[in-house]
N, C-alpha and C positions, 0 to 999 in steps of 0.2 A: 441401119446397121442396126444388131443388138447385143451390147458387150458387156458381160459379167465381169468383176474383181472378185475375185475371193482372196478376200486377206485374214491376220489376225487379228487387229486392233486398230485403234487411231486415238494413238497418242501425237505430240508433233514431233515428227520426226522425214526425215526427206521423200519416203517412199508412201510417208499416208497426206504429205503436200501434194506429191504429182497426184495421188490420184486423183485429189479435190481439184490440183488444175488441168489435168485431162478430161475428168466426166465433164467439166464445167464447156470445156474447148470443144467436145463429141456434142454436150447439149445443143450448146451455140451454132452448131454446122448437121443439127435438126437426128442424131443419133442417139440412141434411149442408151439410156447403162443401167444397172442395176451393181447392187456388192454389197457380197455375203462373210461377214465376220462372222470367225469362230471362236472369242472370245470372249469371255464376261465386257458388258462394258462401262465395269465399274468406276474402270480407271479411263476412260476413253475422253481425249479433249472435246468436253461437249459443246463450246464453240465452234471448232473447227470439224463437228458431226455435225450441229445444225446446218454449217454452210455447205458438208456436203449435199445431206438431205432437200436441199433447192436445184440441185443438179440432175438423182440418182434415185433411186428406190432402193430401200435401205432393209437390211435383210440379217438374222440373227440366228446361226448353227445348234442354241441351243432348244429352241425354236421347231427344228427336225427334228429331235433326237429328244427319248425321254430320258432324262438322267439321274444317279442321287442326286439328293441339295447338297448333299459332302461333298463332294466331289467335280462341282464349278468351279469352285475356282483356284485346282489342278493345274494340273501340266494340261497346256492346251490337245494336247495331241491324244490324250485320255478318249477324246472325244470321239474320236476317229472307231472308237472298238463299241460304241453303241451304232445300235439298228436305225437307220431312219424309220421311221416309224409315221411322221405328217407326212404320206404322202400328193396330199393336198398343196401343202402348201413346197414342196421340193416342184409340184408340179409348174405351178404359179415362179418360181424361183428360174427353171431353166427356156419355160414357155418362150419356144420360138426366137433366142440367143442364138446367134451368129456364131460366136466365142466368146471364151473364156478364154483370162490371162489371170496367175498365179503371177507373184511377183518374188513369192520365196522357195525353199524345201517345202517349210511345214502348211503352205498356200496350196503347192503342189498336190500335194499327200490326197489335202480336203477336195480337188478341185476334182482328182480321178474321183475319186468318192461317191460324187455325185453325178458325174457322168458317165458312170456306169449304167445310167438309166438313160442314158441316151447319150451311145458312141459316134453318133455322127457331127459334135461337136467340138470343132480344135483346140487343146490345149495348150495352149501358149502361156512361158515364165518368161525371166529375166534375170541379166547379172548384174545384180541393181551392186554389189559388192561383189568384189574380185575374190573374199573367199566363200561366199555362196556353197557353192559346189565342187570347191576344193577343197577336199575331203582324205587324202592320204593318208593322214595319220590317222585314217579310222577303215584302210581300205578294205581289211578285214572285221570291222563292226556289222553288223549283222545286217544296218541301218543303212552304214555305210555301203554297204553291195548295192542296196534297193535301191537308193535314191543315183546312182551312178546308172544302175541299170534304165532306171527311168529317166534316166539325160540323154544317154545315148539313144533311147526311141524315140524324144521329143526331135533331133535333129536339126539343121540348121534356119529351119525356115522357121523353127516356134519359137522359138529364143533369141532375147535380142538384149544389146550391150549396150552397157552406156559409156563405154569410152574405147579408145584400142587396144589399151595394153588390156586387158581383161578379156576379148576375145581373140588376145595375139598368144595369151597362153593358156586357154583352153581348147585354142585349134592344138598347141601344140601336147598339154599332157592330158586328154581329154579324145576330143576329136575333131582330127582333122579338117573335116565337113564348115565348123563352126567360123574357118575364113571367110565364107560366103552371107555368115547371117550380118543384119539389119545393127547399125551401130545407132543408138542416138543418143542426145544431152538427159542431164538431166535440166529440165525445164524447169525458170522463173517467170513468172510476170511481170517481165521488164518495164509494162505500163505503171506499175505501182510505183516507179522509183526516177519517174520524166526526172522531171527537174529539182531532185535530190541530190543534195550533197551533205553526210551525214559526218564526217570525219573533222578533226579538227587537235590540231597539234598538243594534247594534253596527258599526265601521264595516266591514263586513264588504255587499258590491254583489256580485251573483251572475246568470252566464245561460250556457243548456245550449242549446246546438242545433247548428247547420252550418254551421261559420263560409265563407260565401256574398257576392255583389256585395250587395242585392236588402236584407239584415240590414244597415246604413249605423250601427244605434244602437254595433255593436259598434267602428265607428273612432271616435265621438261620445267614449263610454267614456271612452279614454285620454282624449280632451282634456278632457272633464270633469275626473277624476281629478287630472291636473295641473291645470285651472283652482282645485281644489282645496286642491290642496297649496300653493298660491301664496295661494292665503285661512287658510294654516294647518292646513288640517284632513289628518287622516291617514288616509285612505280609501282600500280593495281591494279590487281590480274581478277576480275569478274567475270565466273565461270556460269550458266544459268543451266540448269541442267539435272535430271535425277540420275541413276544409274548406280551398276551393283559395284564402283568402284566406289560408291561419296564415300563410304567412311574409311578406307584407303589412302584416298587424298586426302581427308580432315586430318588424319594423322601426321603425314609428312609435312603439312602445313605446322600444325602444333610442335614440330620436332625443330623448326627452321626457325618456333616463333616468329610466320606472320599472321597473325589472325589478324594486324589492322592494315594486312597488303593484301592478301588471296580472299575472296568469298565465293564461298558454295551456293547457288541462288536457287532456286524452285524453278524447274522449267513454265517456261513463260509461256501467254497462249499468242497467237500468229500475228494478231494483228496490234500487239504488241512488240512487236522486233524494230520496228524503224524507230520506237522510242527506247529500248534496251540498248542496241546499238550507236545512238544519238550520243557527238560527243566525244568518240574512239578514237584513242590516238590509229591503233590500227584494231583488227576482227584476224584473230586466229583459229585456226579452222578446217573443216573438210567437207562435203557432199556437197549439196542443196545450199547451208546454211552460207560458206563460204563463197558462193554465185550470188547468192540474196547482198549480204554484205558490200562486194564488190558493185550490186547495181543500183547500192546505196550511196554511193562514191566514200568509202571508208575500205583504208585498204586492207586488201585479201589475205595475209600469212599463210600460207599453207600447211598442214600440219600432215607429216608424210602421215600414213598409217605404220602399225607397227614396227618405227622409226625406232633405232636403241643410244638413240645420240640428240640432244638435244641441236638439231640441225631442221633443216626448211632448201627446198626449192625455190626460196624466193616469193614475192607475190604471182596472183593468177597470170596476170597480164607475163609474167617471167614465163610461160609455157607459151605452147602452141595450138592444142587440137583438146580432146573430150576428156584428154586423163593428165593428172595434174597433182594425186597425191597418193599413186601407188609407188611403194619403194620401192619396185623394178624397173621406175623409167631411169629413163640417162641424162637427167639435166644435171647440174653444178650443185651439190650444198652447201649452203652456209650456215653460220651463226641464228639461229633467233635472237641471242641479245645483241649482233651487230645488226642486224637490222632491226631492232625495234630503236636502237642511238643510232641509229645512218635517217629514222624520219624524225625521232625526236631534236636529232639535234639543225637538221637543213634549215633552209629557210623557207619562210611560208611559201613562195611560189613554187620550189622544190616538191612540197606537202600537198599543194592544190594540181598539179601535173600528176602527182603519181596514184592523186585521187579523179581524179579525170580518164586516167588511163587502167582504171580499174575498173570503170564505167565503160569502158568502150570494149573492154575485156567480153565484160558480160553480158554484151549482145550473140557473144554464138552462143549462148547456153539461152533463147528465149524458147517461150511452153511455146508457139506456134511450126517452129521446127518439129519439136519432139512431137507435137503431134502429126506431124506427115511424117513423119519417118516412125511413128508408131504405125498409124493405117496401111504403110509399104508394107511392115511385117505382116501386121493380122494377115493384106488381101493375100499373101503368101506363104499363110499358113494352109498347114494337112492335116488330117483326119488322122491319127492313132491312136492307140491306145495301149495298155502295157494287160501284159498277158502271163500277170501274176499276181496271187494277191497275197496279201502281206502274213507273214504267220505268225496270228494272235498272241502265241505262246511266246516266242522269241519277239514281239512288241513289244511284250509283258517286262521280259525279262530284265530288255533293251532300256526302258523307262525307272524299274527297279533301280538297276544298275548307273545309271543316272543320280537316282537321288541319294545314293550311297556314296557318290564320287561326293557329291555340294556336303552333304554331312561332316563325312569322314577323314577328305583329303584337300581338300577347299583348295589353295590353289597350288598344289601339287601334284598335283594332275585334272588334266581336262576332261569335261563329260562332250562325247559328240553332240549334246543338244546344247551345249553353252560355247560352242565354239567359237563363235563371234564376238 
């Protein structure tokens, strides 16, 4: 089998590390993997990229088109408007490809553009984040309409869900046939953590991940540290990762005078993950990083996405399926502060038990399970193609509107292209 991933960039994130792990697993099974990126690689994590190149052939969209230099750093979707001129390279990219997997909205659009040269290749996508295609707020937006049209064309056999609640919501709100789509875990390489227990009853709490709007726990942790300080506890919160909310979060830290207790660090290389979370009382977060922390024996406290309170579902082992961070889940919520204090004030034996329970729960997210279910999804893929073309003028207006929203309205209005 020959598989082509189409994706935006290669920074340290959940989808990126999943592409890397799946590429490694598939190569070990004698499959051939290629990856086509459609953004500038200046901001790539080059250690991660170097690792990927061991298992996959890597290509770049800029080599397929002729684009003015001043536009190369602009919004990646602008590249869609340029005609593919390097047909020889395109033929090399898609030669004998059996499947194309595009993990998100933008990737899907790029995959459809190259697949117009060979409509016999099945194209699949994945719901890696529950809000990826839930665009009700933009149902009348030109781009929103087109994305929903595509999603309904894809069908249940060509879409992969990474937890049960996402599949349930999409079947209810978009297409009932999605109830039969494959669900797979966001896989981690458990062999990296076999004999490791990195948790420690300390005053250090850590997060790793992009600082974005839906990760409201980043905001609440500042408030929690402030509340703990008022109670006489001197805890420290270390958050690693860049993102559009960084300056806003720093301003809140200054407001509470917590500069000596709350720290925002740059992103860390994947090979430093264990070192970064070592000796932490707990990890708070979501996505793959939460599972990795649990696998490393650091109690993994769930950061509920888009939550409007400083609460949590508890630790990863307090859940039982692949769904653990979506606010629609029916799990009991408890205060983040209470969970921190309970761990900190418990006995060494109680803390060790939580660390071991974390490691055990993480086994449900083994990358080998992900690979098997991913291949199952591909085997069922059907060939389909979009029967419409994006209207270039309306596309251009949508992009312009996006930049106007960003510049003049900031947080007052959301842009379709900035919705996650």
